[in-house]
C-alpha positions as CSV (number, residue, x, y, z in Angstrom):
1,M,0.0,0.0,0.0
2,S,1.3,3.5,-0.9
3,S,2.7,5.4,2.1
4,S,0.3,8.2,1.2
5,N,-2.7,5.9,1.8
6,F,-1.9,5.1,5.4
7,L,-4.4,6.6,7.8
8,D,-3.2,9.1,10.4
9,F,-3.3,6.6,13.3
10,E,-1.3,4.1,11.2
11,K,1.8,6.2,11.3
12,P,3.9,3.7,13.3
13,I,3.1,1.0,10.7
14,A,3.8,3.3,7.8
15,E,7.3,4.0,9.3
16,L,7.9,0.2,9.6
17,E,6.7,-0.4,6.0
18,K,9.0,2.4,4.8
19,K,12.0,0.7,6.4
20,I,11.0,-2.6,4.9
21,D,10.8,-1.1,1.4
22,E,14.2,0.5,1.8
23,L,15.8,-2.8,2.9
24,M,14.1,-4.7,0.1
25,K,15.4,-2.3,-2.5
26,A,18.9,-2.6,-1.0
27,A,18.7,-6.4,-1.1
28,S,17.5,-6.4,-4.7
29,A,20.3,-4.1,-5.7
30,G,22.9,-6.2,-4.0
31,T,24.0,-3.3,-1.8
32,G,22.6,-4.7,1.5
33,A,24.3,-7.6,3.1
34,N,22.4,-10.0,5.3
35,V,19.2,-7.9,5.4
36,R,16.8,-10.8,4.9
37,A,16.6,-11.5,8.6
38,E,16.1,-7.9,9.4
39,I,13.3,-7.7,6.8
40,T,11.6,-10.7,8.4
41,K,11.9,-9.2,11.8
42,L,10.4,-5.9,10.7
43,R,7.6,-7.6,8.9
44,E,6.7,-9.6,12.0
45,K,6.8,-6.3,14.0
46,S,4.6,-4.6,11.5
47,N,2.0,-7.4,11.4
48,K,1.9,-7.4,15.2
49,A,1.4,-3.6,15.3
50,L,-1.4,-3.9,12.7
51,E,-3.1,-6.7,14.6
52,D,-2.9,-4.7,17.9
53,L,-4.2,-1.6,16.2
54,Y,-7.2,-3.1,14.4
55,S,-8.2,-5.3,17.3
56,N,-9.3,-2.3,19.3
57,L,-10.5,0.4,16.9
58,D,-12.8,3.0,18.4
59,P,-15.8,4.3,16.4
60,W,-13.9,7.4,15.2
61,R,-11.0,5.4,13.8
62,R,-13.4,2.9,12.2
63,T,-15.1,5.9,10.6
64,K,-11.8,6.7,9.0
65,V,-11.3,3.1,7.9
66,A,-14.8,3.1,6.4
67,R,-13.9,6.2,4.3
68,H,-10.6,4.8,3.1
69,Q,-10.2,5.5,-0.6
70,D,-8.9,2.0,-1.4
71,R,-11.9,0.1,0.0
72,P,-13.7,-1.9,-2.8
73,H,-16.1,0.2,-4.8
74,F,-19.4,-0.7,-6.4
75,S,-17.6,-1.2,-9.7
76,D,-15.2,-3.7,-8.0
77,Y,-18.0,-5.8,-6.6
78,I,-19.8,-5.9,-9.9
79,E,-16.6,-6.9,-11.8
80,I,-15.9,-9.8,-9.6
81,L,-19.3,-11.0,-8.4
82,V,-21.6,-10.4,-11.4
83,K,-21.7,-12.0,-14.8
84,D,-23.3,-10.5,-17.9
85,Y,-23.8,-7.1,-16.2
86,V,-25.7,-4.5,-18.2
87,P,-25.7,-1.0,-16.7
88,L,-29.0,0.9,-16.9
89,C,-28.9,4.7,-16.8
90,G,-31.2,7.7,-16.3
91,D,-34.4,8.4,-14.4
92,R,-36.5,9.2,-17.5
93,V,-37.3,12.6,-16.0
94,F,-34.1,14.7,-15.8
95,G,-30.9,12.8,-16.6
96,D,-28.4,10.3,-15.3
97,D,-26.8,10.6,-11.9
98,E,-23.5,8.7,-11.8
99,A,-23.3,8.8,-8.0
100,I,-25.8,5.9,-8.0
101,Q,-25.1,3.1,-10.4
102,G,-27.4,0.3,-11.3
103,G,-28.1,-2.5,-13.7
104,I,-29.0,-6.1,-14.3
105,G,-26.8,-9.2,-14.3
106,R,-26.3,-12.7,-13.0
107,F,-25.2,-13.3,-9.5
108,R,-24.4,-17.0,-8.8
109,K,-26.4,-17.8,-12.0
110,Q,-29.4,-15.9,-10.5
111,P,-30.6,-12.8,-12.5
112,C,-30.6,-9.8,-10.1
113,V,-31.0,-6.1,-10.1
114,F,-28.0,-4.2,-8.6
115,I,-28.0,-0.7,-7.2
116,G,-25.2,1.1,-5.4
117,H,-23.2,4.2,-4.7
118,E,-20.0,4.8,-6.6
119,K,-17.5,7.3,-5.1
120,G,-14.9,6.9,-7.8
121,K,-11.2,6.1,-7.6
122,T,-9.2,8.8,-9.4
123,T,-9.8,12.5,-9.0
124,D,-11.7,12.7,-12.3
125,D,-13.8,9.7,-11.3
126,R,-14.7,11.2,-8.0
127,L,-15.8,14.4,-9.6
128,R,-17.8,12.6,-12.2
129,H,-19.5,10.4,-9.5
130,N,-19.8,13.4,-7.1
131,F,-18.1,11.4,-4.4
132,G,-21.1,9.0,-4.2
133,M,-23.5,11.8,-3.1
134,A,-26.6,11.4,-5.2
135,R,-29.0,14.1,-6.5
136,P,-32.8,13.4,-7.0
137,E,-32.3,11.8,-10.4
138,G,-30.1,9.1,-8.7
139,Y,-32.8,8.1,-6.4
140,R,-35.4,8.2,-9.2
141,K,-33.1,5.9,-11.2
142,A,-33.1,3.5,-8.2
143,I,-36.9,3.6,-8.1
144,R,-37.0,2.8,-11.8
145,L,-34.7,-0.2,-11.3
146,M,-36.8,-1.4,-8.4
147,D,-39.9,-1.2,-10.4
148,M,-38.3,-3.3,-13.1
149,A,-37.1,-5.8,-10.4
150,D,-40.7,-6.1,-9.1
151,K,-42.2,-6.6,-12.6
152,F,-39.8,-9.4,-13.5
153,Q,-39.5,-10.9,-10.0
154,L,-35.7,-10.3,-9.6
155,P,-34.0,-9.9,-6.3
156,V,-32.5,-6.5,-5.6
157,I,-28.9,-6.2,-4.2
158,S,-27.8,-2.7,-3.0
159,L,-24.3,-1.7,-2.1
160,V,-24.2,1.3,0.1
161,D,-21.3,3.7,0.4
162,T,-22.1,7.4,0.7
163,A,-21.5,10.3,3.0
164,G,-25.1,11.3,2.3
165,A,-27.3,12.7,-0.3
166,Y,-25.9,15.8,-2.1
167,P,-27.0,19.0,-0.3
168,G,-26.6,21.4,-3.2
169,L,-29.1,24.0,-4.2
170,D,-29.7,22.3,-7.6
171,A,-30.6,19.0,-5.8
172,E,-33.0,20.7,-3.5
173,A,-34.6,22.6,-6.4
174,R,-35.3,19.3,-8.1
175,G,-36.9,17.7,-5.1
176,Q,-34.2,15.9,-3.1
177,A,-36.3,15.2,0.0
178,E,-39.2,13.9,-2.1
179,A,-37.0,11.7,-4.2
180,I,-35.3,10.1,-1.1
181,A,-38.7,9.6,0.6
182,R,-40.2,7.9,-2.5
183,C,-37.1,5.7,-2.9
184,T,-37.3,4.6,0.7
185,D,-41.0,3.8,0.2
186,R,-40.2,1.8,-2.9
187,C,-37.7,-0.3,-1.0
188,L,-40.4,-1.1,1.6
189,T,-43.1,-2.1,-0.9
190,L,-40.9,-4.4,-3.1
191,G,-42.5,-7.8,-3.6
192,V,-39.0,-9.4,-4.1
193,P,-36.2,-9.9,-1.7
194,M,-33.9,-6.9,-1.2
195,I,-30.4,-7.3,0.3
196,A,-28.5,-4.3,1.3
197,V,-24.8,-4.3,2.2
198,I,-23.1,-1.3,3.9
199,T,-19.6,-1.5,2.4
200,G,-18.2,1.8,3.7
201,E,-20.2,4.8,4.8
202,G,-23.9,4.5,5.3
203,G,-24.7,8.2,5.7
204,S,-28.1,9.7,6.4
205,G,-31.1,9.4,4.1
206,G,-28.8,9.0,1.2
207,A,-28.0,5.6,2.5
208,V,-31.4,4.7,3.9
209,A,-33.0,5.4,0.5
210,I,-31.5,2.2,-0.9
211,A,-30.9,0.3,2.3
212,S,-34.5,-0.2,3.6
213,A,-34.2,-3.9,2.8
214,N,-35.2,-7.4,4.0
215,K,-31.7,-8.0,5.2
216,V,-29.1,-5.3,6.0
217,I,-25.5,-6.5,6.3
218,M,-22.5,-4.5,7.3
219,L,-18.8,-4.9,6.8
220,E,-16.9,-4.9,10.1
221,N,-15.2,-1.5,9.5
222,S,-18.2,0.3,8.0
223,I,-20.5,2.8,9.6
224,Y,-24.3,3.5,9.4
225,S,-25.8,6.7,10.8
226,V,-28.4,9.4,10.4
227,I,-25.7,12.1,10.1
228,S,-21.9,12.2,9.9
229,P,-19.9,12.4,13.2
230,E,-18.7,15.8,12.1
231,G,-22.2,17.0,11.4
232,A,-23.5,15.7,14.7
233,A,-20.6,17.3,16.6
234,S,-21.3,20.7,15.0
235,I,-25.0,20.5,16.1
236,L,-24.7,18.9,19.5
237,Y,-21.3,20.3,20.7
238,R,-21.0,23.4,18.4
239,S,-17.5,22.1,17.5
240,N,-16.2,19.8,14.7
241,E,-13.4,18.8,17.1
242,K,-15.9,16.8,19.0
243,A,-16.5,14.4,16.1
244,K,-14.8,11.5,18.0
245,D,-17.2,12.0,20.9
246,A,-20.1,12.1,18.5
247,A,-19.1,8.9,16.8
248,V,-19.1,7.1,20.1
249,A,-22.4,8.5,21.3
250,M,-24.2,7.8,18.0
251,K,-23.8,4.0,18.0
252,I,-22.7,3.9,14.3
253,V,-20.5,0.8,14.3
254,P,-21.9,-2.7,13.4
255,E,-21.8,-4.2,16.9
256,D,-24.0,-1.4,18.3
257,L,-26.4,-1.5,15.4
258,M,-26.7,-5.3,15.6
259,A,-27.7,-5.0,19.3
260,L,-30.4,-2.5,18.3
261,G,-31.7,-4.7,15.6
262,V,-30.9,-2.2,12.8
263,I,-28.7,-4.7,10.9
264,D,-28.8,-8.5,10.6
265,E,-25.2,-9.6,10.0
266,I,-21.6,-8.4,10.3
267,I,-19.0,-9.5,7.8
268,K,-15.5,-9.8,9.3
269,E,-12.7,-8.0,7.5
270,P,-9.2,-9.4,7.1
271,L,-6.4,-7.9,9.3
272,G,-5.9,-4.3,8.3
273,G,-9.3,-3.7,6.8
274,A,-11.0,-4.2,3.4
275,H,-8.7,-1.7,1.7
276,R,-5.7,-4.1,2.2
277,H,-7.5,-7.2,1.1
278,P,-10.2,-6.2,-1.4
279,A,-10.5,-9.5,-3.2
280,T,-11.1,-11.5,0.0
281,V,-13.7,-9.0,1.2
282,I,-15.6,-9.0,-2.1
283,E,-15.7,-12.8,-2.0
284,N,-17.0,-12.8,1.6
285,V,-19.7,-10.2,0.7
286,G,-20.7,-12.5,-2.2
287,K,-21.1,-15.4,0.2
288,A,-23.2,-13.3,2.6
289,I,-25.5,-12.1,-0.2
290,E,-25.9,-15.6,-1.6
291,K,-26.9,-16.9,1.8
292,A,-29.4,-14.0,2.3
293,I,-31.1,-14.6,-1.0
294,K,-31.5,-18.3,-0.4
295,S,-33.2,-17.5,2.9
296,F,-36.2,-16.2,0.9
297,A,-36.5,-19.2,-1.4
298,G,-40.2,-20.3,-1.6
299,M,-41.6,-17.1,-0.1
300,D,-44.2,-15.2,-2.1
301,S,-44.5,-11.5,-2.5
302,A,-46.9,-11.0,0.4
303,A,-44.6,-13.0,2.8
304,I,-41.5,-11.0,1.6
305,I,-43.3,-7.7,2.2
306,K,-44.5,-8.8,5.6
307,Q,-41.0,-10.0,6.7
308,R,-39.6,-6.6,5.8
309,R,-42.4,-4.7,7.5
310,D,-42.0,-6.8,10.7
311,R,-38.3,-6.2,10.6
312,F,-38.7,-2.5,10.8
313,F,-41.5,-2.6,13.4
314,A,-39.1,-4.7,15.5
315,I,-36.5,-2.0,15.3
316,G,-38.9,0.5,16.7
317,R,-39.9,-1.8,19.5
318,N,-36.2,-2.4,20.4
319,L,-35.5,1.3,20.6
320,T,-38.5,2.0,22.9
321,N,-37.7,-0.9,25.3
């Protein structure tokens, strides 16, 4: 991993990795004598430091991991897990919003509809995808795809990774709140199974709009919240510097959300997070989705809608007890 991609709290590991790289270059150039043992020793030390660090991440540090630019993106999941993928664009009202991607393809030989946020990888990509923050046409595109899934009885798989819906003036002028509300409502009325996976950030209504599913699954180092820790800190504490305190108070990590009944499953990440082992994480997500879809085999539309409705009623009861 590039030294520029280490998180701020990973500085000791970054320094060890830099020393390892220097020794390996010296060894390959033949200018370093007997450095193999030192490389092995430093590698063991780095792995131990990484294990200690990631075994006890607080909610604020996990927020930073959830936002890491090298975590797998929607496009990565589609490339590895889906065959014969055909992207579908536009909302048939205004235009195409590239912050939300969608299409149809075969997952484990099962035709499915896919919807998800795409943040982009390069600077140009991020600008084109608006950093995964959708405008109204993105949510209306998602509604169109869910309508199609319902018509042809195809499971819906959504991959959630957004800081939230885009708050710009143009989005508000085109009905942002209405689009999010209608998209959330469409999730809840689907007569086919909907599986949502929080792969990074699950921020605010921008996430809920495509995550109001029969099953909600989270990666271990992802977050799911009604507002960002920074936003909550600015409101509650009148200071962005209290973002760490807000992250703890908001119960945004998978274990807390599992206890509240908000999510159904947690997918463990390899040592060091999804950004260090993307292929392994994508495969584990695929297994979780396959298991979730199979759990609805033989259920008719009425039963699927009832299961989803009961699930959300149960969350309300948990929060009031």
